[in-house]
N, C-alpha and C positions, 0 to 999 in steps of 0.2 A: 769488570776490574772494582764496577759499582756491586758487586754480590748477590747480580741476578741468577736465577737457574744457568745453568748454562748447557749450551747443544752438545749432541756428542764433536768431538774437534774433525773426525769425516768429512761431514758436509761440512764443513767449516772450511776446511783446506778445498774440496770440489770448486768453491764458491768462487773462494780468493783464484783457483787456479783460472776458470770459467771465463772470472774478472778481465784478468791478466792475456786471454789471450780473446777474448771479447775484441779489447783495445785495440792488441800486436794485428790482429786480422782485417778490422774494420778498418784501421792506418791505414794498410797498405794493400786493401782493399779498392780505397779511397783515391791513394796517389794513383794504383794503377790505371783508374777509370778517367783522371781528371784525362790527362794530354787529347784521350777519343774525340772529347765531348767539351774538348774547349774551354777546358770552367779555370784556366792558369790565370786567368785577369778579373776570377772574377773575385767578392769582396770575402768568400765564406772561403775559398783558399788560401785569401791572404790570412787570414785569423788561423785558422787551423795549421797552417804551415808553420808560422809566426811564432804556438802556443809550442810545436811538437818542435823544432829548433831550438826556445828558451831550455825546455827538457833536456833535449840531448844535450847541447852546452854544458847545464848543471848535474850530469849524469858520468858526460866525460871531466867537468872539473873537479870529481868528486871523487875521480878515479885516477887523477891524473896528481891531484892536492896532497905535498911531503904532510901539509899540518894536520895538527892531534886532533880526532875526532872525539869529542868531547862526551856523544848519547849518553853510554855509559860508564862516565864519571860516579864513583862513588859517594856519598857524603861521609864530610869525615867530623869527629866530633872533639871535643878537649876530655883530654885526661883528667879525671876530679882529679886523681892523691888518693883516692880509695882503693885498697887491691891487697891481694891474701899473697906475701911476697914468701919467697924463696925460704927462709927462715923458719916460719912459723908452717911451711909446708913437711919439711925436713921433723922437724919440731912431731910431727903425727907421729913418726915412722920409732922418736926416741920412747914416746911412751907408753904407745899401745903393742904387746904384743900378739899380733893378729895374721892368717893367713890373711892377703891379701892378694887382686884379681886385678889384672890388666885387662880389655871389652876393643876390641877389634869388631869395625860395622866394616864387609867389603861394599863398594861399588856397584849401581844398576839400576840406577836411574829408581823411578816411583815404586817398584817393586823392589829394592833395597828397602826403601824409607817404613814402606809397608809393613813387613817383613823384620827389618831391627826393632820397629815400637811393640810387635807383636811379640818378639822373643825376648824385648827387655821386661815389658807386662809378668808371662810368665817367669822369667827370673826372679822377680819382685816378691809374687805372689808363693814361690817357690819356698823363697829363702824367708819370709813373712819380714819384708823389708830392709835386708840385708842384706844385696847385693850389693845398692849402689852403696853402703857404709861401708862397705870388704873394696871396693872396686879406687885404684890407686889414678887410673885416668879413663876415659873416652876417649877414641881415635877413629876414625873412618874417613873414607872416601864415597865425594858424589850423593846418591841415596845415602847410603848405609850411616854419612857423616852426618847428615841431615838428620835424618832418624835418628842418633846416641844426642844426637841437640835437643832436637824438639820435646822427646822424652821427659829430658833435664827441665828442660823447661814446664813440662805439665805437674812432673812432680813437684817440685819447688809453686807453680803458681796455683797449682790446687791441692783438694785435699791430698792429705798424705794417704790417706786409704786405698790404695788398689785397687781394691774393686768398685772404686768411683769412678775410676782414671780410666775402665773400660772405654767407654760411651762417649766420650770423650776421642780416644784411639780410634774406634767403627768408624768416625765422622769424617777425622782427619785421613783415613784411607781412602772413603769411598768417593773423595770430592775429585772433581774435573779437572785438573791441570793443566791439559793439554790445549782445551780451548783457550785457554787466557795466553798464553806461550804462541801459538798459531797464532790465532789472531792479533797481537802485536807484529810477532816475525814480520810476516806479510802485509802488515798494515806501519800502525804509525811510527816505530820503531826503523822498518827500513823509508818513509819519507823522510826521517829526523837526519838522517845520513846524507844525507842531500845538502852540496855547497850550499847557501851559506850555513843553512839550518843544524851545519854537524859541530857548528859552535857553540850552538844554544846549551848548555847543559837541563836536566828533565830527569821523568823518573822512564826505568827499562823495566822488560816487562820483571825480569827479576827481583825486582822491586814488590812491583803486584804480587806475586807471588810467594813472594817475604809474608806480607800483610794478610793474603789469605791466610795463611800459616796461623800467623802471631795473631788474628783474630778468632781461629779457628782454637788454638791454646787458651784464652782468658775467654773464649764465649762472648765479646764485644764486637759485635757486628761495628762497628763505626769507629771501629780506635783506628789509630794509626802506627805505624810503625815507631815504637820506644827510643829515643838518642841516646839511652846511658851505653857508657864504654862497652868492648865486651864482657874486658875480664869482672868490672861491676856489675852487672846483669848476672853473671853466673852464679859470682861466689854473696849475690844479695840473695837466690832460692838456699841457703843454706842453715836459716835462719833455728828450724825443728831438727837437723838430723847431729849425730854425733863429727861426723868423717862425713867429705861428700867429691865424688869422683870430682879430680880436675879435669878440664877440657883443649882435648886440642885439636883444629880445626886445621888439616888438611886441604892446599889448595897447591897446584903448579904452576909455575912461576914462565912467561915464554920466553926466558932466556935460560930458562931448563933448572934451573935450580926452581925447592920448593918452595912454597910458600906454608907459616906456619904461626897460626895465632892460639898462643896458650895460655894459660886463664891463672899463671902463678907469674907474677912478676921476676922476673929475676934475670943478673950483671953476667951470668954466666950461659947467656943463650946459644952462643955458639959451640958453648960445649955438651950443651945439654943435644942440640939438634943442628949436627954440622952442618954447609954446604944450601942451607938453609934463610931463607929474607925473611926478619919479624917481623909482621903485620901488627903487631901491634907501637913499632916502636916505628912511627912518623914524622919526619918533620915537625918543628914547632909546636911540641906537645901535643898530638892530636894523634888517634885513634879512630877506627872501627864501630862502628855500634853494634849491638851485638847480633840482631839480623841480619845486617850486608855483612858481617863478618861470616855467616854461614852462608850468605848468597856466594861467596867466591868455591869453595868449592863443588859447588851442585850448577856447573855454565860447559853443559856437555857442546862439545866444540860447531857448529854452525845452529842449531836450532836456541843453544842460549849464549848470551854475545862474552867477548873476553872480558874481564871486570879491570879498570882502570881503577888506579890506586894514587892519587896524587904524587907523585915523590918517590916512589918507589917500585912503580910496574904496570904491568900491566897481567891477569891471573886465568887459566880455564881450569876446567873440570882436575881433580885432584889424582884421576884416572890416569890419568898421561904420564906421572910417575910412577904409581901406586897403587894402584885398586883393593888395594886388602886391608890398607887401614893399618897394619904391624907393623911399619916403621918406624912411626911415632911412637908407638906403645916400645918395639925395641928398643929405640935413642932412650928414651925416659929411664928403660931397664938396666943398661950398658952404664946411663951418666948416677942413675942410684948407686950401683952395682961399687 
C-alpha cells in the first residue's frame, strides 16, 4: 500500500494460512481441554468464550444480513461537461481518407497486461508512431483492457517518443501486484465485511493496485488517484496527436449485461452497444474517474471483489461475458457501417 518493496506472494499466502490455522487449532484445543481441567468457571475461559462468541455472532450476522455491503463501492465524480462528442468523432472519418484499425486485447491477468503493453509499444515503433493515430478504438477484457488503458495513459502523460516509454513499460510489467491483492484479500478487506463494518466505505485492494499503476505511469511515488472523470482524462491525452483512439472499457454486470464505458459522449449508446449498461450515465450527473472505471474490467471473481457502482449495480471481470475484447469493436464497427 505504501510503496515499500513487496515480498513474493507465496510466503505471504502461507503466512496467512498458518495464522488462521493457528487461531482455529488453538481455540479447538482450548475448548477440548477446558472441561477436563475444570476451567469452565475461570476468568480466562469467560474472556475467551465471550470474545469467540461475539466474533462468531458478527460472522453469522454478516452472512445472513440482506443489507448492502459498501466495502467495494467505487467513488463517483461529477461530470465536468467537457467531452468528445459523437459529432466530433464522426467528423474524423468525413475529413480523412485513411485506413483505420480496431484493436482488441484478450484477457489473461497480469500476463495479458504485460503482453498488451509490449505489443502496443512494438506497433508504435514499427509504424513510427502512426498506429494509435490510425486506430478508431481500443477494446479489451480484464488484463488486456488494463494494458490498453495504461499504454494510452503512458503515451499521453509522458514523452511521445516511443523509445522513452520502454523503461517505464519494463517497470510496469515487473512489479509485484499479487502480494497487494493477497495481503488485503485475507486481511483488511475480509475484516471490513464483518457487520457492522460492512456499512463503512473505504479503499479496497483494486483501488490500491490502480494507484500503484498510476504512480508508475506518472513516475510520482506519492501521487494519489486523480479524480478526473473517465472521458475527460482520456481525451485530455490527445493534445499532440492529430487523431487519438477512443477507449471502450468493458466489464460484466452481475445482472447478465455488459458494462461499457466509452470515451465518446453519445446519445445513441443503446444503438452502439446493445444490451449494455452505460457506466458514464450514472444518476445525479455522476461518472467514474478514469482509474476507477478501468478497475471494473480487472476483477477476477474471488481474488478481486465485484465493484459496486451506486445506482447501476455490481460489476465483475469482463471475461465473464467476452474475454476477447472483440465484442466492443464489433459493436462500434457495425454502428459506423
